[in-house]
C-alpha positions, 0 to 999 in steps of 0.5 A: 691516892694513886696518881695524886700530886703533892706540892713538895714545897707546901709539904716541907713547910708543913713538916717544918712547922711540925718540928721535922728538920731532917727527912730521908726520902727513899723514892719515887723518881718523880718525887726525887726530881720535884724535891731537887728541882724545888731546892729541897735537897742538900744531900744525897746518899746513893746505895749502888746495887751490884746489878744492871737492869736493862729495860726501857721501863727500868726506873730511873733515879729522877724523872722530870721534864726540863733542862736544868742540871744540878751539881753535887760534890762527893763527900764520901765513898764506902763499900759495905757488904758488896754495896757502894755507898756514895754521899753527895752534897748539893753544889749548885745549879749548872748550865746545860753541858 
């Protein structure tokens, strides 16, 4: 399966048909970008680890092409065991700043 692509729209339609109404996705920067780009994300919960990774190869939260910007509004902020947990709700597609 390595290197194969998934059509996120079809995947979500199939999951919906099977009764899945909510989904937690933990990753992959390309998958994250595909879900956001296709309008399949209404909420983000990001756990910030108190560490910085300095590398050109360091993974990013999203990885994709294009100049589309998406806006999220902060819903809540919490500190738990030294981790910052932020919860965001989708706001709108934004124009390039």
